[in-house]
VMD Tcl script that builds the backbone (N, CA, C; Angstrom):
set m [mol new atoms 402]
animate dup $m
set s [atomselect $m all]
$s set {name element resname resid chain x y z} {
  {N N MET 1 A -6.443 -78.862 -60.522}
  {CA C MET 1 A -5.718 -79.160 -59.340}
  {C C MET 1 A -4.254 -79.336 -59.669}
  {N N GLN 2 A -3.314 -78.756 -58.904}
  {CA C GLN 2 A -2.011 -78.858 -59.083}
  {C C GLN 2 A -1.398 -80.248 -58.821}
  {N N ARG 3 A -0.489 -80.674 -59.629}
  {CA C ARG 3 A 0.170 -82.016 -59.467}
  {C C ARG 3 A 1.163 -81.988 -58.350}
  {N N SER 4 A 1.184 -82.982 -57.576}
  {CA C SER 4 A 2.051 -83.169 -56.386}
  {C C SER 4 A 3.507 -83.346 -56.981}
  {N N GLU 5 A 4.533 -82.747 -56.271}
  {CA C GLU 5 A 5.897 -82.874 -56.681}
  {C C GLU 5 A 6.514 -84.235 -56.191}
  {N N LEU 6 A 5.752 -84.959 -55.446}
  {CA C LEU 6 A 6.278 -86.159 -54.764}
  {C C LEU 6 A 5.977 -87.396 -55.529}
  {N N ARG 7 A 6.824 -88.444 -55.467}
  {CA C ARG 7 A 6.658 -89.640 -56.182}
  {C C ARG 7 A 5.564 -90.615 -55.516}
  {N N LEU 8 A 5.501 -90.618 -54.195}
  {CA C LEU 8 A 4.665 -91.453 -53.459}
  {C C LEU 8 A 3.355 -90.732 -52.946}
  {N N ILE 9 A 3.533 -89.502 -52.552}
  {CA C ILE 9 A 2.374 -88.831 -51.923}
  {C C ILE 9 A 1.627 -87.895 -52.977}
  {N N LYS 10 A 0.375 -88.064 -52.999}
  {CA C LYS 10 A -0.426 -87.300 -54.023}
  {C C LYS 10 A -1.050 -86.065 -53.231}
  {N N HIS 11 A -1.565 -86.265 -52.053}
  {CA C HIS 11 A -2.161 -85.158 -51.242}
  {C C HIS 11 A -1.741 -85.347 -49.793}
  {N N ALA 12 A -1.709 -84.238 -49.120}
  {CA C ALA 12 A -1.331 -84.229 -47.720}
  {C C ALA 12 A -2.044 -83.116 -46.968}
  {N N LEU 13 A -2.612 -83.493 -45.798}
  {CA C LEU 13 A -3.164 -82.475 -44.879}
  {C C LEU 13 A -2.644 -82.745 -43.467}
  {N N GLU 14 A -2.327 -81.718 -42.701}
  {CA C GLU 14 A -1.591 -81.930 -41.390}
  {C C GLU 14 A -2.361 -81.267 -40.299}
  {N N TYR 15 A -2.376 -81.885 -39.113}
  {CA C TYR 15 A -2.780 -81.265 -37.787}
  {C C TYR 15 A -4.234 -80.808 -37.876}
  {N N ILE 16 A -5.070 -81.748 -38.397}
  {CA C ILE 16 A -6.503 -81.519 -38.612}
  {C C ILE 16 A -7.210 -81.946 -37.206}
  {N N PRO 17 A -8.123 -81.131 -36.617}
  {CA C PRO 17 A -8.829 -81.546 -35.302}
  {C C PRO 17 A -9.613 -82.829 -35.703}
  {N N LYS 18 A -9.503 -83.853 -34.657}
  {CA C LYS 18 A -10.219 -85.064 -34.880}
  {C C LYS 18 A -11.734 -84.923 -35.263}
  {N N ASP 19 A -12.384 -84.023 -34.806}
  {CA C ASP 19 A -13.744 -83.753 -35.058}
  {C C ASP 19 A -14.133 -83.403 -36.490}
  {N N GLU 20 A -13.044 -83.112 -37.313}
  {CA C GLU 20 A -13.221 -82.796 -38.638}
  {C C GLU 20 A -12.892 -83.956 -39.600}
  {N N PHE 21 A -12.921 -85.164 -39.023}
  {CA C PHE 21 A -12.598 -86.404 -39.861}
  {C C PHE 21 A -13.492 -86.586 -41.083}
  {N N LEU 22 A -14.812 -86.175 -40.894}
  {CA C LEU 22 A -15.747 -86.350 -41.921}
  {C C LEU 22 A -15.415 -85.589 -43.163}
  {N N SER 23 A -14.466 -84.622 -43.049}
  {CA C SER 23 A -14.101 -83.801 -44.294}
  {C C SER 23 A -13.227 -84.597 -45.226}
  {N N ILE 24 A -12.609 -85.737 -44.697}
  {CA C ILE 24 A -11.746 -86.623 -45.435}
  {C C ILE 24 A -12.538 -87.347 -46.687}
  {N N PRO 25 A -12.266 -87.166 -47.832}
  {CA C PRO 25 A -13.060 -87.924 -48.848}
  {C C PRO 25 A -13.019 -89.560 -48.619}
  {N N LEU 26 A -14.082 -90.104 -48.915}
  {CA C LEU 26 A -14.125 -91.655 -48.824}
  {C C LEU 26 A -13.179 -92.264 -49.848}
  {N N GLY 27 A -12.567 -93.423 -49.431}
  {CA C GLY 27 A -11.778 -94.143 -50.356}
  {C C GLY 27 A -10.326 -93.823 -50.467}
  {N N LEU 28 A -9.833 -92.847 -49.638}
  {CA C LEU 28 A -8.399 -92.487 -49.796}
  {C C LEU 28 A -7.573 -93.595 -49.159}
  {N N ARG 29 A -6.339 -93.818 -49.804}
  {CA C ARG 29 A -5.421 -94.773 -49.484}
  {C C ARG 29 A -4.123 -94.097 -49.040}
  {N N GLY 30 A -3.554 -94.586 -47.997}
  {CA C GLY 30 A -2.220 -94.065 -47.622}
  {C C GLY 30 A -1.843 -94.146 -46.211}
  {N N ILE 31 A -1.155 -93.227 -45.720}
  {CA C ILE 31 A -0.630 -93.194 -44.268}
  {C C ILE 31 A -1.415 -92.084 -43.469}
  {N N TYR 32 A -1.628 -92.370 -42.204}
  {CA C TYR 32 A -2.228 -91.289 -41.357}
  {C C TYR 32 A -1.445 -91.429 -40.099}
  {N N VAL 33 A -1.361 -90.206 -39.401}
  {CA C VAL 33 A -0.652 -90.041 -38.147}
  {C C VAL 33 A -1.669 -89.366 -37.117}
  {N N LEU 34 A -1.745 -89.829 -35.903}
  {CA C LEU 34 A -2.520 -89.302 -34.855}
  {C C LEU 34 A -1.578 -88.589 -33.884}
  {N N TYR 35 A -1.995 -87.364 -33.366}
  {CA C TYR 35 A -1.230 -86.576 -32.535}
  {C C TYR 35 A -2.010 -86.075 -31.310}
  {N N GLN 36 A -1.321 -85.756 -30.220}
  {CA C GLN 36 A -2.015 -85.109 -29.152}
  {C C GLN 36 A -1.443 -83.763 -29.045}
  {N N LYS 37 A -2.416 -82.688 -29.117}
  {CA C LYS 37 A -1.907 -81.340 -29.109}
  {C C LYS 37 A -1.570 -80.956 -27.680}
  {N N VAL 38 A -0.452 -80.252 -27.445}
  {CA C VAL 38 A 0.073 -79.847 -26.150}
  {C C VAL 38 A 0.192 -78.333 -26.247}
  {N N GLY 39 A -0.278 -77.503 -25.261}
  {CA C GLY 39 A -0.169 -76.109 -25.139}
  {C C GLY 39 A -1.334 -75.349 -26.000}
  {N N LYS 40 A -1.340 -74.157 -25.787}
  {CA C LYS 40 A -2.376 -73.364 -26.444}
  {C C LYS 40 A -1.860 -72.851 -27.861}
  {N N LYS 41 A -2.794 -72.641 -28.845}
  {CA C LYS 41 A -2.406 -72.220 -30.143}
  {C C LYS 41 A -1.658 -70.912 -30.025}
  {N N ASN 42 A -0.651 -70.881 -30.853}
  {CA C ASN 42 A 0.165 -69.606 -30.927}
  {C C ASN 42 A 1.044 -69.378 -29.648}
  {N N ALA 43 A 0.990 -70.199 -28.740}
  {CA C ALA 43 A 1.842 -70.068 -27.506}
  {C C ALA 43 A 3.291 -70.718 -27.934}
  {N N GLU 44 A 4.254 -70.267 -27.182}
  {CA C GLU 44 A 5.648 -70.828 -27.493}
  {C C GLU 44 A 5.737 -72.243 -27.266}
  {N N SER 45 A 4.994 -72.832 -26.393}
  {CA C SER 45 A 5.055 -74.203 -25.969}
  {C C SER 45 A 4.047 -75.078 -26.928}
  {N N HIS 46 A 3.375 -74.519 -27.806}
  {CA C HIS 46 A 2.372 -75.183 -28.675}
  {C C HIS 46 A 3.083 -76.245 -29.568}
  {N N HIS 47 A 2.695 -77.496 -29.428}
  {CA C HIS 47 A 3.210 -78.471 -30.387}
  {C C HIS 47 A 2.284 -79.731 -30.378}
  {N N TYR 48 A 2.628 -80.713 -31.185}
  {CA C TYR 48 A 1.873 -81.953 -31.284}
  {C C TYR 48 A 2.742 -83.083 -31.025}
  {N N ASN 49 A 2.390 -84.001 -30.030}
  {CA C ASN 49 A 3.056 -85.182 -29.745}
  {C C ASN 49 A 2.603 -86.245 -30.563}
  {N N PHE 50 A 3.500 -86.971 -31.257}
  {CA C PHE 50 A 3.202 -88.196 -32.011}
  {C C PHE 50 A 2.554 -89.150 -31.069}
  {N N VAL 51 A 1.406 -89.746 -31.576}
  {CA C VAL 51 A 0.772 -90.878 -30.811}
  {C C VAL 51 A 0.729 -92.143 -31.594}
  {N N TYR 52 A 0.417 -92.171 -32.933}
  {CA C TYR 52 A 0.315 -93.387 -33.579}
  {C C TYR 52 A 0.458 -93.041 -35.111}
  {N N ILE 53 A 0.984 -94.042 -35.837}
  {CA C ILE 53 A 0.971 -93.958 -37.342}
  {C C ILE 53 A 0.360 -95.241 -37.788}
  {N N GLY 54 A -0.569 -95.133 -38.837}
  {CA C GLY 54 A -1.143 -96.296 -39.490}
  {C C GLY 54 A -1.317 -96.169 -40.926}
  {N N MET 55 A -1.803 -97.191 -41.537}
  {CA C MET 55 A -2.073 -97.242 -42.934}
  {C C MET 55 A -3.530 -97.635 -43.317}
  {N N ALA 56 A -3.996 -97.241 -44.405}
  {CA C ALA 56 A -5.239 -97.630 -44.898}
  {C C ALA 56 A -5.110 -97.953 -46.341}
  {N N SER 57 A -5.548 -99.151 -46.760}
  {CA C SER 57 A -5.400 -99.607 -48.161}
  {C C SER 57 A -6.632 -99.269 -48.962}
  {N N ASN 58 A -7.735 -98.749 -48.222}
  {CA C ASN 58 A -8.857 -98.339 -48.992}
  {C C ASN 58 A -9.694 -97.271 -48.358}
  {N N ASN 59 A -9.443 -96.858 -47.125}
  {CA C ASN 59 A -10.410 -95.833 -46.550}
  {C C ASN 59 A -9.738 -95.171 -45.259}
  {N N ILE 60 A -8.988 -94.143 -45.486}
  {CA C ILE 60 A -8.368 -93.473 -44.302}
  {C C ILE 60 A -9.328 -92.972 -43.400}
  {N N ARG 61 A -10.454 -92.445 -43.947}
  {CA C ARG 61 A -11.565 -91.866 -43.057}
  {C C ARG 61 A -12.097 -92.920 -42.165}
  {N N GLY 62 A -12.319 -93.979 -42.678}
  {CA C GLY 62 A -12.808 -95.153 -41.802}
  {C C GLY 62 A -11.823 -95.573 -40.635}
  {N N ARG 63 A -10.561 -95.527 -40.907}
  {CA C ARG 63 A -9.556 -95.829 -39.903}
  {C C ARG 63 A -9.555 -94.696 -38.880}
  {N N ILE 64 A -9.612 -93.611 -39.269}
  {CA C ILE 64 A -9.673 -92.401 -38.343}
  {C C ILE 64 A -10.886 -92.484 -37.421}
  {N N ARG 65 A -12.058 -92.792 -38.069}
  {CA C ARG 65 A -13.309 -92.892 -37.306}
  {C C ARG 65 A -13.209 -94.012 -36.287}
  {N N LYS 66 A -12.591 -95.148 -36.676}
  {CA C LYS 66 A -12.453 -96.246 -35.603}
  {C C LYS 66 A -11.654 -95.805 -34.500}
  {N N HIS 67 A -10.486 -95.104 -34.692}
  {CA C HIS 67 A -9.580 -94.673 -33.684}
  {C C HIS 67 A -10.327 -93.627 -32.802}
  {N N ARG 68 A -11.072 -92.809 -33.425}
  {CA C ARG 68 A -11.855 -91.807 -32.616}
  {C C ARG 68 A -12.926 -92.460 -31.742}
  {N N GLU 69 A -13.531 -93.597 -32.195}
  {CA C GLU 69 A -14.452 -94.221 -31.390}
  {C C GLU 69 A -13.978 -95.013 -30.227}
  {N N HIS 70 A -12.703 -95.646 -30.490}
  {CA C HIS 70 A -12.208 -96.558 -29.505}
  {C C HIS 70 A -11.118 -95.956 -28.667}
  {N N LYS 71 A -10.294 -95.067 -29.202}
  {CA C LYS 71 A -9.139 -94.422 -28.542}
  {C C LYS 71 A -9.125 -92.920 -28.623}
  {N N GLY 72 A -10.203 -92.298 -28.720}
  {CA C GLY 72 A -10.339 -90.874 -29.041}
  {C C GLY 72 A -9.799 -90.024 -27.915}
  {N N ASP 73 A -9.800 -90.513 -26.698}
  {CA C ASP 73 A -9.215 -89.656 -25.668}
  {C C ASP 73 A -7.647 -89.581 -25.637}
  {N N LEU 74 A -6.974 -90.360 -26.513}
  {CA C LEU 74 A -5.533 -90.419 -26.478}
  {C C LEU 74 A -4.927 -89.462 -27.547}
  {N N TRP 75 A -5.780 -88.894 -28.499}
  {CA C TRP 75 A -5.240 -88.051 -29.396}
  {C C TRP 75 A -6.280 -86.856 -29.826}
  {N N SER 76 A -5.827 -85.901 -30.356}
  {CA C SER 76 A -6.571 -84.718 -30.630}
  {C C SER 76 A -6.662 -84.260 -32.119}
  {N N HIS 77 A -5.607 -84.548 -32.870}
  {CA C HIS 77 A -5.461 -84.124 -34.274}
  {C C HIS 77 A -4.850 -85.250 -35.137}
  {N N PHE 78 A -5.012 -85.165 -36.466}
  {CA C PHE 78 A -4.435 -86.140 -37.289}
  {C C PHE 78 A -3.948 -85.478 -38.565}
  {N N SER 79 A -3.049 -86.182 -39.236}
  {CA C SER 79 A -2.494 -85.861 -40.416}
  {C C SER 79 A -2.792 -87.023 -41.466}
  {N N ILE 80 A -3.041 -86.727 -42.763}
  {CA C ILE 80 A -3.174 -87.748 -43.790}
  {C C ILE 80 A -2.252 -87.491 -44.917}
  {N N PHE 81 A -1.704 -88.625 -45.548}
  {CA C PHE 81 A -0.865 -88.574 -46.658}
  {C C PHE 81 A -1.388 -89.599 -47.710}
  {N N GLU 82 A -2.103 -89.095 -48.692}
  {CA C GLU 82 A -2.740 -89.983 -49.597}
  {C C GLU 82 A -1.602 -90.368 -50.696}
  {N N VAL 83 A -1.575 -91.651 -51.060}
  {CA C VAL 83 A -0.670 -92.119 -52.070}
  {C C VAL 83 A -1.220 -92.025 -53.468}
  {N N TRP 84 A -0.398 -92.114 -54.462}
  {CA C TRP 84 A -0.874 -92.144 -55.851}
  {C C TRP 84 A -1.534 -93.521 -56.075}
  {N N ASP 85 A -2.387 -93.576 -57.119}
  {CA C ASP 85 A -3.141 -94.724 -57.385}
  {C C ASP 85 A -2.193 -95.953 -57.834}
  {N N ASN 86 A -1.107 -95.659 -58.396}
  {CA C ASN 86 A -0.169 -96.691 -58.784}
  {C C ASN 86 A 0.730 -97.220 -57.640}
  {N N ILE 87 A 0.579 -96.830 -56.470}
  {CA C ILE 87 A 1.237 -97.263 -55.255}
  {C C ILE 87 A 0.446 -98.458 -54.791}
  {N N SER 88 A 1.128 -99.634 -54.602}
  {CA C SER 88 A 0.344 -100.816 -54.171}
  {C C SER 88 A 0.228 -100.850 -52.645}
  {N N ASP 89 A -0.688 -101.776 -52.213}
  {CA C ASP 89 A -0.895 -101.861 -50.788}
  {C C ASP 89 A 0.399 -102.315 -50.035}
  {N N GLU 90 A 1.196 -103.128 -50.693}
  {CA C GLU 90 A 2.464 -103.672 -50.142}
  {C C GLU 90 A 3.370 -102.468 -49.912}
  {N N GLU 91 A 3.415 -101.561 -50.819}
  {CA C GLU 91 A 4.327 -100.335 -50.761}
  {C C GLU 91 A 3.778 -99.464 -49.546}
  {N N ILE 92 A 2.473 -99.293 -49.377}
  {CA C ILE 92 A 1.997 -98.596 -48.258}
  {C C ILE 92 A 2.340 -99.244 -46.972}
  {N N ALA 93 A 2.256 -100.545 -46.919}
  {CA C ALA 93 A 2.532 -101.349 -45.716}
  {C C ALA 93 A 4.001 -101.163 -45.419}
  {N N GLU 94 A 4.846 -101.120 -46.447}
  {CA C GLU 94 A 6.356 -101.002 -46.191}
  {C C GLU 94 A 6.604 -99.545 -45.662}
  {N N LEU 95 A 5.929 -98.517 -46.134}
  {CA C LEU 95 A 6.117 -97.181 -45.553}
  {C C LEU 95 A 5.663 -97.183 -44.071}
  {N N GLU 96 A 4.506 -97.715 -43.773}
  {CA C GLU 96 A 4.023 -97.834 -42.332}
  {C C GLU 96 A 5.033 -98.544 -41.524}
  {N N GLY 97 A 5.506 -99.716 -41.949}
  {CA C GLY 97 A 6.493 -100.488 -41.178}
  {C C GLY 97 A 7.711 -99.678 -40.963}
  {N N LEU 98 A 8.282 -99.000 -41.898}
  {CA C LEU 98 A 9.433 -98.174 -41.715}
  {C C LEU 98 A 9.237 -97.127 -40.717}
  {N N PHE 99 A 8.146 -96.410 -40.790}
  {CA C PHE 99 A 7.873 -95.313 -39.911}
  {C C PHE 99 A 7.621 -95.838 -38.466}
  {N N ARG 100 A 6.924 -96.943 -38.305}
  {CA C ARG 100 A 6.826 -97.496 -36.974}
  {C C ARG 100 A 8.097 -97.973 -36.352}
  {N N HIS 101 A 8.948 -98.543 -37.246}
  {CA C HIS 101 A 10.252 -98.939 -36.790}
  {C C HIS 101 A 11.035 -97.626 -36.226}
  {N N LEU 102 A 10.957 -96.590 -36.930}
  {CA C LEU 102 A 11.585 -95.326 -36.415}
  {C C LEU 102 A 11.191 -94.837 -35.124}
  {N N TYR 103 A 9.908 -95.139 -34.760}
  {CA C TYR 103 A 9.346 -94.681 -33.389}
  {C C TYR 103 A 9.398 -95.841 -32.428}
  {N N LYS 104 A 9.832 -97.019 -32.747}
  {CA C LYS 104 A 9.771 -98.135 -31.943}
  {C C LYS 104 A 10.333 -97.952 -30.530}
  {N N PHE 105 A 11.471 -97.363 -30.395}
  {CA C PHE 105 A 12.097 -97.074 -29.114}
  {C C PHE 105 A 11.986 -95.575 -28.592}
  {N N ASP 106 A 11.068 -94.859 -29.158}
  {CA C ASP 106 A 10.943 -93.503 -28.745}
  {C C ASP 106 A 10.059 -93.442 -27.400}
  {N N SER 107 A 10.735 -93.024 -26.312}
  {CA C SER 107 A 10.030 -93.058 -25.076}
  {C C SER 107 A 8.897 -92.145 -24.998}
  {N N LYS 108 A 8.745 -91.146 -25.905}
  {CA C LYS 108 A 7.624 -90.240 -25.883}
  {C C LYS 108 A 6.490 -90.725 -26.826}
  {N N ALA 109 A 6.762 -91.646 -27.635}
  {CA C ALA 109 A 5.738 -92.158 -28.561}
  {C C ALA 109 A 4.673 -92.957 -27.703}
  {N N ASN 110 A 3.442 -92.792 -28.003}
  {CA C ASN 110 A 2.410 -93.372 -27.294}
  {C C ASN 110 A 2.369 -94.979 -27.432}
  {N N ALA 111 A 1.899 -95.665 -26.359}
  {CA C ALA 111 A 1.866 -97.071 -26.309}
  {C C ALA 111 A 0.926 -97.597 -27.444}
  {N N LEU 112 A 0.079 -96.803 -28.097}
  {CA C LEU 112 A -0.709 -97.298 -29.152}
  {C C LEU 112 A 0.126 -97.788 -30.377}
  {N N ASN 113 A 1.279 -97.223 -30.465}
  {CA C ASN 113 A 2.130 -97.466 -31.578}
  {C C ASN 113 A 3.175 -98.584 -31.336}
  {N N GLN 114 A 3.166 -99.293 -30.174}
  {CA C GLN 114 A 3.996 -100.363 -29.852}
  {C C GLN 114 A 3.774 -101.529 -30.904}
  {N N GLN 115 A 4.978 -101.966 -31.389}
  {CA C GLN 115 A 4.958 -103.188 -32.174}
  {C C GLN 115 A 6.161 -103.966 -31.907}
  {N N LYS 116 A 6.153 -105.266 -32.282}
  {CA C LYS 116 A 7.300 -106.077 -31.929}
  {C C LYS 116 A 8.429 -105.825 -33.030}
  {N N GLY 117 A 8.091 -105.313 -34.213}
  {CA C GLY 117 A 9.141 -104.974 -35.174}
  {C C GLY 117 A 8.515 -105.213 -36.521}
  {N N TYR 118 A 9.337 -104.790 -37.475}
  {CA C TYR 118 A 8.917 -104.896 -38.937}
  {C C TYR 118 A 9.800 -105.987 -39.438}
  {N N ALA 119 A 9.240 -107.214 -39.600}
  {CA C ALA 119 A 10.038 -108.368 -39.964}
  {C C ALA 119 A 10.812 -108.099 -41.224}
  {N N LYS 120 A 10.199 -107.566 -42.332}
  {CA C LYS 120 A 10.896 -107.464 -43.612}
  {C C LYS 120 A 12.181 -106.470 -43.495}
  {N N LEU 121 A 12.013 -105.404 -42.644}
  {CA C LEU 121 A 13.196 -104.523 -42.530}
  {C C LEU 121 A 14.271 -105.230 -41.634}
  {N N ALA 122 A 13.753 -105.985 -40.681}
  {CA C ALA 122 A 14.812 -106.741 -39.821}
  {C C ALA 122 A 15.675 -107.738 -40.740}
  {N N ARG 123 A 14.975 -108.358 -41.709}
  {CA C ARG 123 A 15.713 -109.265 -42.613}
  {C C ARG 123 A 16.609 -108.486 -43.499}
  {N N VAL 124 A 16.243 -107.319 -44.014}
  {CA C VAL 124 A 17.105 -106.501 -44.863}
  {C C VAL 124 A 18.342 -105.969 -44.008}
  {N N LYS 125 A 18.021 -105.581 -42.794}
  {CA C LYS 125 A 19.135 -105.036 -41.860}
  {C C LYS 125 A 20.097 -106.242 -41.619}
  {N N LYS 126 A 19.703 -107.454 -41.386}
  {CA C LYS 126 A 20.517 -108.577 -41.018}
  {C C LYS 126 A 21.431 -108.825 -42.264}
  {N N GLN 127 A 20.742 -108.816 -43.468}
  {CA C GLN 127 A 21.532 -109.082 -44.708}
  {C C GLN 127 A 22.587 -108.071 -44.901}
  {N N THR 128 A 22.206 -106.817 -44.657}
  {CA C THR 128 A 23.145 -105.677 -44.888}
  {C C THR 128 A 24.333 -105.843 -43.993}
  {N N GLU 129 A 24.074 -106.178 -42.749}
  {CA C GLU 129 A 25.216 -106.348 -41.731}
  {C C GLU 129 A 26.067 -107.498 -42.196}
  {N N LYS 130 A 25.587 -108.571 -42.741}
  {CA C LYS 130 A 26.359 -109.688 -43.228}
  {C C LYS 130 A 27.261 -109.244 -44.405}
  {N N GLU 131 A 26.643 -108.448 -45.382}
  {CA C GLU 131 A 27.408 -107.985 -46.563}
  {C C GLU 131 A 28.406 -106.957 -46.162}
  {N N TRP 132 A 28.121 -106.083 -45.329}
  {CA C TRP 132 A 29.038 -104.927 -45.102}
  {C C TRP 132 A 30.103 -105.161 -44.053}
  {N N TYR 133 A 29.811 -106.105 -43.183}
  {CA C TYR 133 A 30.712 -106.259 -41.998}
  {C C TYR 133 A 31.501 -107.660 -42.042}
  {N N GLN 134 A 31.455 -108.328 -43.101}
  {CA C GLN 134 A 32.171 -109.525 -43.076}
  {C C GLN 134 A 33.297 -109.598 -44.146}
}
mol reanalyze $m
mol bondsrecalc $m
mol representation Tube
mol addrep $m
């Protein structure tokens, strides 16, 4: 198997229909994204709307299965981004927090992804503003 060129991401699959979640190997760690497909395949208007981003510290497949069982009508496809074994759970959480922060005020992002904020990033931002603007 060819080695990934990325420092954080070992494997990636994108825009997989939700019914194919069983093809994900057990035990994968990383970030996953849920999307709602809009338009017909190969049509000019065909695209995927972002619905939710999450993390799994030990089993992405289990997280996808839970979302399928409880909120399956809100999304149709998913992407997964497996991290390397040396990436800690804290680093995965930091990635998730950053990505959620980026979508926090997106009017098109689904309500599933609402969060109050990423406290660690807020503290870094506050410290940066102090250092750079005083």
